[in-house]
C-alpha positions in Angstrom: -17.6 0.3 10.0 -18.7 -2.8 7.7 -19.7 -2.2 4.8 -22.8 -3.8 3.4 -20.5 -4.8 0.4 -18.3 -7.5 2.4 -20.8 -9.0 4.7 -22.8 -10.1 1.0 -19.9 -11.5 -0.2 -19.9 -15.3 -1.1 -17.9 -18.0 -0.4 -17.3 -18.3 -4.1 -16.1 -14.5 -4.2 -14.1 -15.4 -1.0 -11.9 -18.2 -2.5 -12.0 -15.4 -6.0 -9.8 -13.2 -3.7 -7.8 -15.6 -2.0 -6.4 -16.6 -5.3 -6.4 -13.1 -7.2 -4.3 -12.3 -3.7 -1.8 -14.8 -4.1 -1.4 -14.1 -8.1 -0.8 -10.6 -7.1 1.8 -12.1 -4.6 3.5 -14.0 -7.2 3.8 -11.3 -9.5 7.1 -9.9 -10.4 7.2 -6.1 -9.0 7.0 -4.2 -12.8 4.3 -6.7 -13.5 2.4 -5.1 -11.5 3.5 -1.6 -11.5 3.2 -1.5 -15.9 -0.3 -3.0 -15.7 -1.3 0.0 -13.0 0.1 2.8 -14.6 -1.8 1.5 -17.9 -5.0 1.6 -16.3 -4.8 5.3 -15.4 -5.5 6.5 -12.2 -5.0 4.3 -10.0 -4.7 6.6 -6.3 -4.9 4.8 -2.8 -4.8 6.2 0.5 -2.2 4.1 2.5 -4.0 3.0 5.9 -1.0 1.1 6.8 2.0 2.1 4.8 4.3 -0.9 4.0 6.1 -2.3 6.8 8.3 -5.5 7.0 8.0 -8.3 9.3 8.9 -11.9 10.9 6.5 -15.1 10.5 6.3 -18.4 11.9 6.6 -20.8 9.3 4.9 -24.0 10.4 5.4 -27.6 8.5 4.1 -31.3 8.9 6.0 -34.4 8.6 4.1 -36.0 5.2 1.7 -33.6 5.5 -0.6 -35.2 8.7 2.3 -35.0 11.2 2.5 -33.4 14.4 3.3 -29.2 13.2 6.6 -28.0 14.5 8.1 -24.6 13.7 10.7 -24.8 10.5 11.9 -21.2 11.0 11.1 -17.5 10.3 10.3 -15.8 6.8 10.4 -12.0 5.9 7.0 -10.8 4.8 5.8 -7.3 4.0 2.6 -6.6 4.3 0.5 -3.0 3.4 -3.7 -1.8 3.5 -4.9 0.5 1.1 -8.2 1.9 0.4 -9.1 3.3 -2.8 -11.6 6.2 -3.6 -14.6 3.7 -4.1 -13.9 2.4 -0.6 -12.8 -0.7 -1.3 -9.7 -1.4 1.1 -7.2 -4.0 -0.1 -4.4 -6.2 1.9 -1.5 -7.6 0.6 0.8 -10.0 2.4 3.9 -10.7 0.6 7.7 -12.9 1.1 10.4 -10.7 1.3 11.2 -6.6 2.0 9.9 -5.3 -1.3 7.7 -2.6 0.0 6.6 -1.0 -3.8 5.3 -4.5 -4.5 3.5 -4.3 -1.1 1.4 -1.3 -2.3 0.9 -2.7 -6.0 -0.4 -6.0 -4.6 -2.6 -4.2 -2.1 -3.6 -2.3 -5.0 -4.7 -4.5 -7.0 -6.5 -6.3 -4.3 -8.5 -3.1 -3.6 -9.5 -2.6 -7.3 -10.3 -6.2 -8.1 -12.8 -6.0 -5.1 -14.4 -3.2 -7.4 -17.1 -5.0 -9.6 -16.5 -2.5 -12.2 -12.8 -2.6 -12.4 -12.3 -6.1 -11.8 -12.5 -7.6 -15.5 -9.6 -5.1 -15.8 -7.3 -6.4 -13.2 -8.1 -9.9 -14.4 -7.3 -9.1 -18.1 -4.2 -6.9 -17.3 -2.7 -8.5 -14.3 -4.2 -12.5 -13.0 -4.1 -13.8 -16.6 -0.6 -12.3 -17.8 1.2 -13.0 -14.4 -0.9 -16.8 -14.6 0.5 -17.8 -17.8 3.8 -16.6 -17.1 4.1 -19.0 -13.7 2.7 -21.9 -15.7 5.1 -21.8 -18.3 7.9 -21.7 -16.1 6.7 -24.4 -14.1 7.0 -26.6 -17.7 10.1 -25.1 -17.8 11.2 -26.1 -14.5 9.3 -29.8 -15.2 11.0 -30.3 -18.8 14.7 -29.4 -16.7 13.6 -31.7 -14.5 12.1 -35.1 -16.7 15.6 -34.2 -18.7 17.7 -35.4 -16.1 15.4 -38.4 -14.7 16.7 -41.9 -14.3 14.5 -44.9 -14.9 15.9 -47.9 -12.4 15.0 -51.2 -12.5 15.6 -54.9 -11.5 16.7 -57.6 -13.4 16.0 -61.4 -11.8 18.4 -64.1 -11.9 16.8 -67.5 -12.1 19.6 -69.1 -10.0 18.4 -67.7 -6.5 
């Protein structure tokens, strides 16, 4: 059964949801748990309990070469439905079943237009800020070890 809600999503909204889901997957379990607890009642029915399996990771040399199998990665997936009818999905790297369930719950709540701003404020914005800060710290550590090479040309050659 397809809801009219899912058939009326725009490409922009799909891209926003994909970005939100990526943020939920990158969040720490504790970040998701604390934010959802602060939101109050966020009960959900598990459509597919968290389960762990393997997926094949593919790559391309130079980004555009022939695809090849890099190896396998452990992934946990979960599907939940909240009382208002939205169904949330999650696929996360690793074996953290709690994080898989919490990420799926966040996805379902994000789809509910009445809860979206709350999810954006309590989860998405802080996680993105933390990730940006960590990237900047990593970049600064890398820049501190950078060596600039230069070549001198001798006039005798």
